[in-house]
C-alpha positions in Angstrom: 18.7 -10.3 -1.6 17.8 -7.3 -1.8 20.5 -5.4 -1.1 20.0 -1.5 -1.0 16.9 -0.1 1.3 14.5 0.5 -0.9 12.9 4.6 -0.2 11.1 6.9 -1.8 8.4 10.3 -0.3 5.2 10.0 -0.7 3.4 13.8 -0.9 0.1 14.8 0.7 -2.3 16.9 0.3 -5.0 17.2 -1.2 -5.0 18.1 -5.1 -2.8 14.3 -6.0 -4.9 11.7 -6.8 -4.0 8.8 -5.4 -3.2 7.1 -8.4 -0.4 9.9 -8.4 0.5 8.0 -4.6 0.1 3.9 -6.1 2.2 5.1 -9.1 5.3 6.7 -7.1 5.2 3.9 -4.1 4.9 1.2 -6.6 8.3 2.6 -8.9 10.3 2.3 -4.6 8.8 -1.1 -3.9 7.6 -3.0 -7.1 6.5 -6.2 -5.7 3.8 -3.6 -3.7 0.5 -1.8 -4.1 -1.2 0.4 -2.0 -4.5 1.0 -1.7 -6.7 2.8 -0.2 -10.3 2.5 2.0 -13.2 5.2 3.7 -13.3 2.7 6.3 -10.1 1.6 8.6 -9.4 -2.0 9.5 -8.8 -4.5 12.6 -5.5 -5.7 13.8 -4.9 -8.9 10.9 -9.0 -8.0 9.1 -8.8 -6.7 6.2 -10.6 -3.9 4.5 -14.7 -4.7 3.1 -13.8 -3.2 -1.1 -17.2 -2.0 -0.3 -15.4 0.3 1.0 -12.1 0.6 -1.3 -11.8 4.2 -3.4 -11.6 5.0 -6.9 -7.8 5.9 -8.0 -9.5 8.5 -9.8 -10.1 9.8 -6.3 -8.4 13.2 -5.1 -7.0 12.9 -1.1 -9.5 16.0 -0.3 -11.9 13.6 -1.9 -12.4 11.0 1.3 -9.3 11.6 4.3 -9.0 15.0 5.6 -6.0 16.5 4.3 -5.8 19.8 5.5 -2.3 18.9 7.1 -0.3 19.2 3.4 2.8 16.9 4.2 6.0 14.1 3.5 6.1 10.7 4.7 9.8 9.6 4.0 8.3 5.7 3.6 12.0 3.7 4.0 11.7 -0.5 3.2 12.9 -1.9 7.2 9.7 0.6 7.6 6.8 -2.1 8.9 3.4 -2.2 7.0 1.2 -1.3 10.4 3.9 1.8 11.0 2.8 3.3 7.4 -0.5 2.8 7.4 -0.6 3.7 11.3 1.3 7.0 10.4 -1.3 7.0 7.1 -4.1 7.8 9.4 -3.0 9.1 12.3 -1.4 12.3 9.8 -3.4 12.8 7.4 -6.7 10.5 8.4 -6.0 7.9 5.4 -7.1 4.2 5.1 -4.8 1.7 3.7 -4.2 -1.3 3.0 -0.8 -2.6 1.6 -1.2 -5.2 -0.8 1.6 -7.4 -2.2 1.8 -9.1 -5.3 1.7 -13.0 -5.3 1.8 -15.0 -8.9 -0.9 -13.4 -10.4 -2.3 -11.9 -7.4 -2.8 -9.5 -5.0 -2.3 -10.7 -0.6 -3.9 -8.2 1.5 -0.6 -8.3 3.9 -3.6 -8.1 6.8 -1.5 -11.3 8.4 1.6 -10.1 7.6 1.2 -6.3 8.9 4.1 -6.9 11.7 6.5 -6.7 8.3 9.1 -4.3 6.9 8.4 -2.9 3.4 11.5 -4.7 2.1 10.6 -8.1 3.6 7.2 -8.0 2.4 8.4 -6.2 -1.7 10.7 -9.3 -1.3 8.1 -11.8 -0.6 5.9 -10.5 -4.1 8.6 -10.6 -5.9 10.3 -14.5 -4.8 6.3 -16.3 -5.2 5.7 -13.6 -8.3 5.9 -15.8 -12.0 8.0 -13.4 -13.9 6.7 -15.1 -16.5 3.0 -13.9 -16.6 1.5 -10.9 -18.9 0.9 -8.3 -17.9 -2.9 -7.0 -17.1 -5.0 -6.7 -14.5 -4.5 -8.5 -10.8 -7.2 -9.5 -9.0 -7.0 -8.5 -5.5 -7.3 -11.6 -2.5 -7.4 -11.0 1.9 -4.3 -12.9 3.6 -5.8 -16.3 5.4 -5.0 -16.7 9.1 
């Protein structure tokens, strides 16, 4: 069980590179990652990887990041709340993925879970003996 609530700040501005945001997020929530898309996803549905944005891009290259700011992300926040804040405030379409063993699952079926719960679930299902490397992304099944 995670004893201390995880938290972090995400700085958003047009010059920020996606990989920087991902690294900061993953340092706070090591069994989660955040991906950005050019299109939003519908509730309970995943966004096609055709709309996935390269993590080498700057946020200003695809989002409405005329507004700069910081988002405090805490473990008790629901995944859907984080995704909504990024969309409403910055025009950024994000999805949180949870590690499950050697794969990454989009959390579309569990967007109402908190980040702490998602992170703990990822930790519980991850094989601690696997070698580091690329982990493929998969959509959760409803």
